[in-house]
C-alpha positions as CSV (number, residue, x, y, z in Angstrom):
1,M,149.5,47.3,17.3
2,K,151.2,50.0,19.2
3,K,150.7,49.9,22.7
4,T,150.1,53.0,24.9
5,R,153.1,53.8,27.1
6,V,151.8,54.4,30.5
7,V,153.0,55.8,33.8
8,F,151.3,56.6,37.0
9,Y,151.4,59.5,39.5
10,A,150.8,58.9,43.0
11,R,150.7,61.2,46.0
12,V,151.0,60.0,49.5
13,S,150.1,62.1,52.5
14,K,152.0,61.5,55.6
15,D,149.0,62.4,57.9
16,T,146.5,59.7,56.3
17,E,146.3,56.2,57.7
18,E,144.4,54.8,54.8
19,Q,146.6,52.1,53.1
20,L,145.1,52.5,49.6
21,H,146.8,56.0,49.7
22,S,150.3,54.6,50.4
23,F,152.8,54.5,47.7
24,E,153.0,50.6,47.5
25,A,149.2,50.2,47.5
26,Q,148.9,52.7,44.7
27,K,151.6,51.2,42.7
28,K,149.8,47.8,43.0
29,Y,146.5,49.3,42.0
30,F,147.9,50.9,38.9
31,E,149.9,47.7,37.7
32,E,146.7,45.6,38.0
33,F,144.7,48.4,36.1
34,I,147.3,48.3,33.3
35,S,147.3,44.5,33.2
36,R,143.5,44.6,32.6
37,N,144.1,46.7,29.5
38,K,146.0,44.8,27.0
39,D,146.7,47.9,24.9
40,M,148.9,49.5,27.6
41,V,152.5,49.0,28.7
42,F,153.8,50.1,32.0
43,I,156.9,52.4,32.0
44,R,157.3,53.8,35.4
45,G,155.7,55.4,38.4
46,Y,156.2,58.9,39.9
47,A,155.2,59.8,43.6
48,D,155.6,62.7,46.0
49,E,155.3,61.7,49.5
50,G,154.0,63.7,52.3
51,I,153.6,66.9,50.2
52,S,150.4,68.7,50.0
53,G,148.4,68.5,46.8
54,V,147.8,72.4,47.1
55,N,150.8,73.6,45.2
56,V,152.2,71.5,42.3
57,K,155.4,73.7,42.1
58,K,156.7,72.1,45.3
59,R,156.5,68.5,44.0
60,K,159.7,67.4,42.5
61,Q,158.4,64.2,41.0
62,F,155.5,66.0,39.5
63,Q,157.8,68.4,37.8
64,Q,160.0,65.6,36.5
65,M,156.9,63.9,35.1
66,I,156.1,67.0,33.2
67,E,159.7,67.2,31.8
68,D,159.7,63.5,30.8
69,A,156.4,64.1,29.0
70,K,157.9,66.9,27.1
71,N,160.7,64.4,25.9
72,S,158.0,62.0,24.7
73,E,159.0,59.3,27.1
74,F,155.3,58.1,27.6
75,D,151.8,58.8,26.2
76,L,149.4,58.5,29.1
77,I,149.4,59.3,33.0
78,L,147.3,57.3,35.2
79,T,146.3,59.0,38.5
80,K,143.3,58.0,40.8
81,E,141.6,61.3,41.6
82,V,141.9,64.9,40.9
83,T,142.6,65.5,44.5
84,R,145.7,63.4,43.9
85,F,146.8,65.3,40.9
86,A,146.2,69.1,42.2
87,R,143.6,70.8,44.4
88,N,144.3,74.0,42.6
89,T,141.8,74.4,39.6
90,V,144.2,76.5,37.6
91,D,147.1,74.3,38.1
92,T,145.1,71.2,37.2
93,L,143.8,72.9,33.8
94,V,147.3,74.4,33.1
95,N,149.1,71.1,33.4
96,T,146.6,69.0,31.6
97,R,146.7,71.4,28.6
98,L,150.5,71.4,28.7
99,L,150.4,67.7,28.7
100,L,148.0,67.4,25.8
101,K,150.4,69.8,24.0
102,Y,153.1,67.2,24.3
103,N,150.5,64.4,23.2
104,V,150.2,63.2,26.6
105,G,146.8,62.6,28.2
106,V,145.9,62.1,32.0
107,L,143.2,59.4,33.0
108,F,141.7,60.0,36.4
109,T,140.5,56.3,37.1
110,T,138.3,57.0,40.1
111,D,136.7,59.9,38.6
112,N,136.4,58.4,35.2
113,I,137.8,61.5,33.4
114,D,140.0,61.2,30.3
115,T,141.6,64.5,29.1
116,R,142.0,63.0,25.6
117,S,137.9,62.8,25.4
118,N,136.1,65.7,23.9
119,D,134.3,66.5,27.2
120,G,137.3,65.8,29.3
121,E,138.3,69.3,30.1
122,L,134.7,70.2,31.1
123,R,134.3,67.6,33.5
124,L,137.8,68.0,34.8
125,S,137.2,71.7,35.6
126,L,134.1,70.9,37.4
127,M,135.9,68.2,39.5
128,A,138.9,70.4,40.0
129,T,136.8,73.2,41.2
130,L,135.1,71.0,43.8
131,A,138.6,69.7,44.9
132,Q,139.9,73.3,45.4
133,E,136.7,74.2,47.4
134,E,137.3,71.3,49.5
135,S,140.8,72.4,50.0
136,R,139.5,75.8,51.2
137,K,137.1,74.1,53.5
138,I,139.8,71.9,55.0
139,S,142.0,75.1,55.5
140,S,139.2,76.9,57.2
141,R,138.4,73.9,59.6
142,V,142.1,73.7,60.4
143,N,142.4,77.4,61.2
144,W,139.3,77.2,63.4
145,A,140.7,74.1,65.3
146,T,144.0,75.8,65.7
147,K,142.4,79.0,67.2
148,R,140.4,76.9,69.7
149,N,143.8,75.2,70.7
150,Y,145.4,78.6,71.0
151,E,142.4,79.7,73.4
152,N,143.0,76.6,75.4
153,G,146.7,77.0,75.7
154,V,147.7,74.0,73.5
155,A,151.2,74.7,72.2
156,H,151.6,74.4,68.5
157,G,154.8,74.2,66.4
158,T,158.3,73.2,67.2
159,M,159.8,73.7,70.7
160,P,162.6,76.1,71.1
161,Y,166.2,75.1,72.3
162,G,166.0,74.2,76.0
163,Y,162.4,72.7,75.6
164,K,160.7,69.7,74.4
165,R,157.2,68.3,74.2
166,E,156.4,65.5,76.5
167,N,153.0,64.1,76.9
168,G,151.2,67.2,75.4
169,K,153.2,69.6,77.8
170,I,156.2,71.8,77.2
171,V,159.0,70.5,79.6
172,I,162.5,71.8,80.2
173,V,165.7,70.0,78.8
174,E,168.0,70.6,81.6
175,D,171.3,70.5,79.7
176,E,169.9,72.8,77.0
177,A,168.5,75.2,79.8
178,K,172.0,75.8,81.2
179,I,173.0,77.0,77.8
180,V,170.0,79.2,77.3
181,Q,170.5,80.8,80.9
182,Q,174.3,81.4,79.8
183,I,173.1,83.2,76.7
184,F,170.9,85.4,78.7
185,Q,173.6,86.1,81.3
186,L,176.3,86.9,78.6
187,Y,174.0,89.3,77.1
188,I,173.6,91.3,80.4
189,D,177.3,91.0,80.8
190,G,177.7,93.2,77.6
191,Y,178.2,90.6,74.9
192,G,176.8,91.1,71.6
193,T,174.9,88.5,69.7
194,R,177.7,87.7,67.5
195,R,180.2,87.3,70.4
196,I,177.8,85.1,72.2
197,A,177.4,82.8,69.1
198,N,181.2,82.6,68.9
199,T,181.6,81.9,72.6
200,L,179.2,79.0,72.3
201,N,180.9,77.6,69.1
202,E,184.2,77.9,70.9
203,Q,183.0,75.9,73.8
204,G,181.8,73.0,71.6
205,Y,178.1,73.6,71.9
206,Y,175.7,72.8,69.0
207,N,172.3,74.5,68.4
208,A,169.1,72.6,68.1
209,T,169.7,71.2,64.7
210,G,173.3,70.2,65.5
211,G,174.9,73.1,63.6
212,E,177.0,76.0,64.7
213,W,175.4,79.1,66.6
214,L,174.5,82.2,64.5
215,P,173.8,85.7,65.8
216,S,170.2,85.5,64.4
217,T,169.5,82.6,66.4
218,I,170.6,84.2,69.5
219,R,168.7,87.3,68.7
220,G,165.5,85.1,68.3
221,M,166.1,83.4,71.5
222,L,166.5,86.7,73.5
223,K,163.0,87.7,72.3
224,N,161.3,84.3,72.8
225,R,158.8,84.6,75.7
226,K,158.6,81.0,76.1
227,Y,161.8,81.1,78.1
228,C,160.0,83.1,80.7
229,G,157.2,80.7,80.8
230,D,154.6,82.3,78.6
231,L,153.2,80.8,75.6
232,V,152.6,83.3,72.8
233,Q,150.8,82.1,69.7
234,G,149.0,83.5,66.6
235,M,151.8,85.7,65.6
236,S,151.5,84.7,61.9
237,K,148.4,83.7,59.8
238,T,147.7,82.1,56.5
239,I,146.7,84.6,53.8
240,D,146.6,82.3,50.8
241,F,145.4,78.8,51.5
242,L,146.4,77.7,47.8
243,E,150.0,78.8,48.0
244,K,150.3,78.3,51.8
245,K,151.4,81.9,52.1
246,R,151.7,83.4,55.8
247,E,152.1,86.9,56.9
248,V,153.3,88.4,60.2
249,V,150.6,89.7,62.5
250,K,151.6,93.2,63.6
251,D,148.8,93.9,65.9
252,E,150.0,92.3,69.2
253,S,146.3,92.5,70.6
254,Q,145.4,89.7,68.3
255,Y,148.1,87.2,69.7
256,Y,147.1,84.4,72.1
257,V,149.0,84.7,75.3
258,C,149.0,82.2,78.2
259,V,151.0,83.7,80.9
260,S,153.0,81.2,83.3
261,H,151.9,78.3,80.8
262,H,154.9,76.2,81.7
263,D,158.2,76.1,83.7
264,A,160.4,79.1,82.9
265,I,164.1,78.8,82.2
266,I,164.7,82.5,82.6
267,D,162.8,84.4,85.5
268,K,160.4,87.3,84.1
269,Q,162.7,90.0,85.7
270,T,165.8,88.9,83.8
271,F,163.7,88.4,80.6
272,E,162.2,92.0,80.9
273,Y,165.7,93.4,81.6
274,V,167.1,91.9,78.5
275,Q,164.3,93.3,76.5
276,Q,165.1,96.7,77.8
277,L,168.8,96.2,77.1
278,Q,168.0,95.2,73.6
279,E,165.9,98.3,73.1
280,N,168.7,100.6,74.6
281,R,171.3,99.1,72.2
282,K,169.0,99.3,69.2
283,S,168.4,103.0,69.9
284,I,172.1,103.8,70.5
285,N,173.3,101.9,67.2
286,D,170.6,103.6,65.1
287,K,172.0,105.2,62.0
288,N,171.0,108.8,63.3
289,E,172.7,108.2,66.8
290,V,176.2,108.6,68.0
291,K,177.8,105.3,68.3
292,V,179.8,104.8,71.4
293,P,182.8,102.7,71.3
294,F,183.1,100.0,73.7
295,K,179.6,101.0,75.1
296,Y,179.0,97.4,75.9
297,S,182.3,95.8,76.7
298,N,183.1,94.4,80.1
299,Q,185.3,97.3,80.9
300,N,182.4,99.9,81.2
301,I,180.8,99.0,84.6
302,F,177.9,101.4,84.2
303,S,176.8,100.2,80.6
304,N,173.1,100.7,80.2
305,K,172.6,101.6,84.0
306,I,172.6,105.4,83.9
307,F,169.7,107.4,82.9
308,C,168.4,111.1,82.9
309,G,165.9,112.0,85.8
310,Y,164.3,114.6,83.4
311,C,164.0,113.2,79.9
312,N,164.5,109.3,80.8
313,A,167.3,109.1,78.1
314,S,170.3,107.1,78.6
315,Y,173.6,108.6,79.6
316,R,176.4,108.1,77.3
317,R,180.1,107.6,78.3
318,I,182.6,110.2,77.2
319,K,186.4,110.1,77.6
320,R,188.4,113.3,77.5
321,K,191.9,113.6,76.1
322,N,193.4,113.3,79.6
323,D,191.7,110.0,80.0
324,S,189.0,111.4,82.5
325,I,185.8,109.8,82.0
326,Y,182.3,111.4,82.5
327,Y,178.7,110.7,81.7
328,K,176.2,113.0,79.8
329,C,172.5,112.8,79.1
330,S,172.4,111.6,75.3
331,T,169.5,113.9,74.6
332,A,171.5,117.0,75.7
333,D,174.6,115.6,74.0
334,K,173.0,115.1,70.5
335,K,170.4,118.0,70.5
336,K,172.4,120.6,72.6
337,R,171.0,121.5,75.9
338,V,167.8,123.0,74.5
339,F,165.9,119.9,74.9
340,C,167.1,118.9,78.2
341,P,168.3,121.9,80.1
342,E,168.1,120.4,83.6
343,S,170.5,117.6,83.2
344,E,174.0,117.5,84.6
345,N,177.2,115.6,83.7
346,I,178.8,113.4,86.2
347,K,182.2,112.2,86.4
348,E,182.7,108.5,86.7
349,E,185.1,108.8,89.8
350,A,182.4,111.0,91.6
351,L,179.6,108.3,90.7
352,K,181.8,105.6,92.2
353,D,182.3,107.6,95.4
354,I,178.6,108.2,95.7
355,I,177.8,104.4,95.4
356,K,180.5,103.6,98.0
357,Q,178.8,106.0,100.2
358,T,175.4,104.3,99.7
359,A,177.3,101.0,100.3
360,Q,178.5,102.3,103.7
361,Y,175.0,103.3,104.6
362,F,173.8,99.6,103.9
363,K,176.7,98.4,106.2
364,V,175.9,100.6,109.0
365,N,172.1,99.9,108.8
366,E,172.6,96.1,107.8
367,E,170.5,94.7,110.8
368,D,167.7,97.0,110.0
369,I,167.8,96.3,106.2
370,I,167.8,92.5,106.7
371,R,164.9,92.9,109.0
372,Q,163.0,94.9,106.4
373,F,163.2,92.1,104.0
374,E,162.3,89.4,106.5
375,D,159.2,91.4,107.3
376,V,158.3,91.4,103.6
377,L,158.7,87.7,103.4
378,K,156.4,87.2,106.4
379,E,153.8,89.5,104.9
380,I,153.9,87.6,101.5
381,E,153.7,84.2,103.2
382,M,150.5,85.6,105.0
383,D,149.0,86.9,101.8
384,L,149.6,83.9,99.7
385,D,146.8,82.1,101.7
386,E,147.0,78.3,101.5
387,D,143.2,78.1,101.6
388,S,143.0,79.5,98.0
389,I,144.8,76.4,96.6
390,Q,142.5,74.3,99.0
391,G,139.4,75.8,97.7
392,I,140.3,75.3,94.1
393,E,141.2,71.6,94.9
394,E,137.7,71.2,96.5
395,K,136.1,72.6,93.3
396,I,138.0,70.2,91.1
397,Q,136.9,67.3,93.4
398,S,133.3,68.5,93.2
399,N,133.4,68.7,89.4
400,R,134.6,65.1,89.4
401,S,131.7,63.9,91.4
402,K,129.3,65.9,89.2
403,L,130.7,64.3,86.1
404,E,130.3,60.8,87.6
405,K,126.7,61.5,88.6
406,L,126.1,63.0,85.0
407,V,127.4,59.7,83.4
408,D,125.1,57.8,85.7
409,L,122.2,59.7,84.7
410,Y,122.9,59.3,81.0
411,M,123.4,55.5,81.3
412,E,120.2,55.1,83.1
413,G,118.3,57.1,80.4
414,L,117.4,59.8,82.7
415,I,118.8,62.7,80.4
416,D,119.1,62.7,76.6
417,K,122.5,62.6,74.7
418,E,122.4,66.4,73.9
419,I,122.0,67.5,77.4
420,Y,124.6,64.9,78.7
421,F,127.3,66.2,76.2
422,H,126.4,70.0,76.7
423,K,126.8,69.6,80.7
424,K,130.0,67.3,80.2
425,E,131.6,70.0,78.1
426,E,130.8,72.5,80.7
427,I,132.1,70.7,83.7
428,E,135.3,69.6,81.8
429,K,135.9,73.3,80.7
430,E,135.5,74.6,84.2
431,T,137.8,71.8,85.4
432,Y,140.5,72.7,82.9
433,E,140.4,76.4,84.1
434,L,140.5,75.3,87.8
435,N,143.6,73.2,87.1
436,Q,145.2,76.1,85.2
437,K,144.5,78.5,88.0
438,M,145.8,76.1,90.7
439,N,149.1,75.8,88.6
440,M,149.5,79.4,88.3
441,T,148.7,80.0,91.9
442,S,151.2,77.4,93.2
443,Q,153.8,78.4,90.8
444,T,153.4,82.1,91.8
445,Q,153.5,81.3,95.6
446,V,156.7,79.3,95.3
447,S,158.4,81.7,92.9
448,V,157.8,84.9,95.0
449,I,158.7,83.3,98.3
450,Q,161.8,81.7,96.9
451,K,162.9,85.1,95.2
452,V,162.5,87.0,98.6
453,K,164.5,84.3,100.4
454,N,167.2,84.4,97.8
455,L,167.2,88.2,98.2
456,I,167.6,88.0,101.9
457,E,170.7,85.7,101.5
458,T,172.1,87.8,98.7
459,I,171.8,90.8,100.9
460,K,173.5,89.1,103.8
461,D,176.4,87.8,101.6
462,K,177.1,91.1,99.7
463,L,176.9,93.5,102.8
464,N,180.0,91.8,104.0
465,H,181.8,93.0,100.9
466,W,180.2,96.2,100.1
467,R,182.8,98.3,102.2
468,D,185.3,97.8,99.3
469,M,182.7,98.0,96.6
470,S,184.7,96.6,93.6
471,D,183.8,97.4,90.0
472,T,182.7,93.9,89.6
473,L,180.3,94.2,92.5
474,I,179.0,97.5,91.1
475,K,178.2,96.0,87.7
476,E,176.5,92.9,89.5
477,L,174.4,94.5,91.9
478,I,173.4,98.0,90.4
479,Y,170.5,97.8,88.2
480,K,169.8,101.4,87.3
481,I,171.0,104.9,88.3
482,V,168.8,107.9,87.7
483,V,170.6,111.1,87.8
484,Y,169.0,114.5,88.8
485,S,172.2,116.3,89.4
486,K,175.6,115.6,90.8
487,E,174.2,115.5,94.2
488,K,170.9,113.9,93.8
489,L,170.6,110.3,92.4
490,D,168.3,107.4,92.7
491,I,170.2,104.0,92.7
492,Y,168.3,100.8,92.2
493,I,169.8,97.5,93.4
494,N,169.7,94.5,90.8
495,V,168.3,91.9,93.0
496,A,165.1,89.6,93.2
497,S,163.1,92.7,94.2
498,Y,164.3,96.3,93.6
499,Q,165.5,98.5,96.4
500,K,165.7,102.0,95.6
501,I,168.3,104.3,97.6
502,S,167.8,108.1,97.1
503,Y,171.1,109.9,97.5
504,E,171.0,113.6,98.2
505,N,173.8,116.0,99.3
506,G,175.6,112.9,101.1
507,G,172.4,111.4,102.7
508,C,170.7,108.3,102.0
509,L,167.0,107.1,102.2
510,C,166.2,103.3,101.4
511,Y,162.9,102.3,99.8
512,R,161.3,98.9,99.3
513,M,159.9,98.6,95.5
């Protein structure tokens, strides 16, 4: 008597701890099953490890099994359950029908369904539909749990270069953080993403996967808010639970944002400045715009710094045949002056002279300027009242006491289980929010005070050199210049807090921002 040639198909999920679903356990199970049936002979086993049963197209061993069936290498496939075979009703029926076409049946041992029997397909379709519905429910539960985690500030997904997950928290990887800071600084210095990637590769640095840096990687990092301490989640969502298809959520109001969620590698001011630089460069390099040669080279000290006081457009750099350089409102340049008639051109040398005059103003008024910033520091230290943190700590301690009393009441049988868990959840939620508030408050205090202290030291150091006012210093310290006319400009110093200097007809007025 000819024996039935039998193979088995097993699928092992990585996220399960049940040994019966491991490959070895399933292999043993099927071998014992075959040994009890004397008309069967074992050929081989197929298994896909750690791959969801939702989509059979992604299972290499499953596809190989279909191909081998087509070549008549066996007569029957053993598998435990419909859920191990496929959770998609259509996939299940399509593949079992295809296998029957190749004269190969499928026996689901646990569900007791044999596709070779007369009622096999009817019973299978019912079981497959139930399996698909279970897959949908699981997907729905996972989505619900994920949203709750988003709301509670629990970070999902892989960590970007510069961070790692440690005990459930996002922590900085110091060596990588230095590279991240270098990337942001190079971009501010005028480097493009390709040049930054090439620079890092030349310096022998590797990306997060151990490969070479790519411009696309740099672009993604420059936009990633995790680097300034914010956690932004929910930027994509599942639109097809069967195929695991996702789409980008374009409405930013639907994002889950936790500000100052973890330690920042890049301060928020620098991060926002880089976002503005990206917008400016994108605008200028648009196909309908005039491209400016060497716009972002290190040679151009005013790159991305000059703006029109009337239309807010950036000024573009123009070089005449005699090598003289001047700056012109890009709106007036592209659309003639009809759209920005008030804007005026300004020569580069004239602009440098004005900046040197403002620098001289700083030198003459050095003591007064330093005193202004020291006054600001005192005001901040007074405003950031230590009592606020102490008050939060007292509330947290009070909640701990409440929780201990609640446990005692429950253990003594004075309150029922439902009340206990309801009150416990309330207290724990409030305690979590208080801890978050305390962390944010203390981080803000330290950050603001340190920034102002750094600013004072920077001002003291730079004032000693401003008399010469080299191109390098201009590029380093000038954040933005707003031009109203050749004789009227607002100059913003690029330090921890902006200081605006209004220049008009040779005179200067200084404002704290």
